[in-house]
C-alpha positions in Angstrom: 0.5 10.0 17.0 -1.2 10.8 13.6 1.2 13.7 13.1 4.2 11.4 13.8 2.9 9.0 11.2 2.2 11.8 8.7 5.7 13.3 9.3 7.4 9.9 8.8 5.3 9.3 5.7 6.2 12.7 4.2 9.9 12.0 4.9 9.6 8.7 3.2 7.8 10.2 0.2 10.5 12.9 -0.2 13.3 10.3 0.1 11.6 8.1 -2.5 11.2 10.9 -5.0 14.9 11.2 -5.8 16.4 7.8 -5.0 15.0 4.3 -4.8 15.9 3.8 -1.2 14.7 1.7 1.7 12.5 3.9 3.8 12.1 3.8 7.6 8.3 3.8 7.5 7.9 0.1 8.2 10.0 0.4 11.3 8.0 3.4 12.4 4.7 1.8 11.7 5.8 -1.2 13.7 6.3 1.1 16.7 2.7 2.4 16.4 -0.4 0.5 17.2 -2.8 -0.2 14.4 -5.9 -2.4 14.9 -6.4 -4.6 11.8 -9.3 -6.9 12.0 -8.9 -10.5 10.8 -10.7 -11.1 7.5 -12.4 -14.2 6.1 -9.7 -15.0 3.6 -6.8 -15.0 6.1 -6.8 -15.9 9.7 -4.4 -14.4 12.2 -1.0 -16.2 12.2 -1.8 -18.1 9.0 1.3 -19.2 7.0 0.9 -17.9 3.5 3.8 -19.6 1.7 6.1 -18.2 -1.0 3.5 -18.2 -3.8 1.1 -16.0 -1.9 3.4 -13.1 -0.7 1.1 -10.1 -1.0 -2.2 -11.4 0.5 -3.1 -9.5 3.7 -3.5 -6.0 5.0 -1.1 -3.2 3.9 -0.9 0.4 5.1 -0.2 2.6 2.1 0.9 6.2 1.7 1.3 8.1 -1.6 1.5 11.6 -2.9 -1.3 12.6 -5.3 -0.9 14.8 -8.3 -1.6 17.9 -6.1 1.4 16.9 -4.0 -0.8 16.0 -1.0 0.1 12.9 1.1 -2.8 10.4 1.2 -3.3 7.1 3.1 -5.1 3.9 2.5 -5.5 0.5 4.0 -5.2 -2.2 1.3 -6.7 -5.6 1.7 -5.1 -7.8 -0.9 -5.7 -11.4 -2.0 -3.3 -13.0 -4.3 -4.2 -15.9 -6.6 -1.1 -16.9 -8.6 -0.2 -13.6 -10.2 -3.6 -12.0 -10.0 -4.4 -9.5 -7.2 -7.9 -8.5 -6.0 -9.1 -6.6 -3.0 -10.1 -3.2 -1.7 -8.5 0.1 -0.9 -10.0 2.0 2.0 -9.1 5.6 1.4 -8.6 7.8 4.4 -7.7 11.4 5.3 -8.7 13.1 2.1 -11.7 14.4 0.2 -12.5 10.9 -1.1 -13.1 8.4 1.6 -14.5 4.8 1.6 -13.6 1.4 0.3 -13.1 0.9 -3.5 -12.3 -2.2 -5.6 -8.6 -3.0 -6.4 -7.3 -5.2 -9.2 -3.8 -5.9 -10.3 -1.0 -8.4 -10.9 2.3 -9.6 -9.5 5.1 -11.0 -11.6 8.2 -11.9 -9.6 8.8 -8.8 -7.4 7.0 -6.4 -9.8 3.5 -5.3 -8.8 1.0 -3.2 -10.5 -2.6 -2.4 -9.4 -5.3 0.1 -9.9 -8.2 1.3 -7.7 -11.5 2.2 -9.3 -12.7 5.4 -7.6 -15.9 6.9 -9.0 -15.3 5.3 -12.4 -11.7 6.5 -12.6 -8.8 4.1 -12.3 -5.9 5.3 -10.1 -2.8 3.2 -11.1 0.3 2.2 -9.1 3.4 0.2 -10.0 6.5 -0.8 -8.2 8.3 -3.6 -6.4 7.6 -5.9 -3.5 10.4 -6.6 -1.0 9.1 -8.9 1.8 6.7 -6.9 3.9 7.4 -3.6 2.0 6.3 -2.3 -1.3 7.2 0.9 -3.1 7.0 2.5 -6.5 5.3 5.3 -8.4 1.8 6.3 -9.4 0.9 6.6 -13.1 1.6 10.4 -12.7 5.1 9.6 -11.3 4.5 10.4 -7.6 6.0 8.0 -5.0 4.1 5.5 -2.9 5.0 3.0 -0.3 3.2 0.3 1.8 4.0 -1.9 4.8 2.3 -5.2 5.5 0.6 -5.6 8.8 
């Protein structure tokens, strides 16, 4: 099942590199089973309202500067336009949970993750339960809300 996810992720990353297109990753991730524990700032089934569109758990995939596909689970909390949370990095040489900060203005999102004193930056757009964009280095990323 992991290889199906990695293949779908790679296909999405390749598709996003040339054209800003809607990727099939959210549909594929919906078919897979992920266990996401409820956290203290959002209960299961809670209605978040229009002003709090990004709070929650997001599964993210991106291509790093070495052209390797990486995965993270983002736990975001939105307060007006400010974003805070954590990024749990998985499947690479750097693993663990790291602090995340950013902002959301309209559908434009930008955030950075502080890993060992270095900020890794992402920017893009939010479209419902999907986000996509590019890293500071210009590599594609995408995320689906769970």
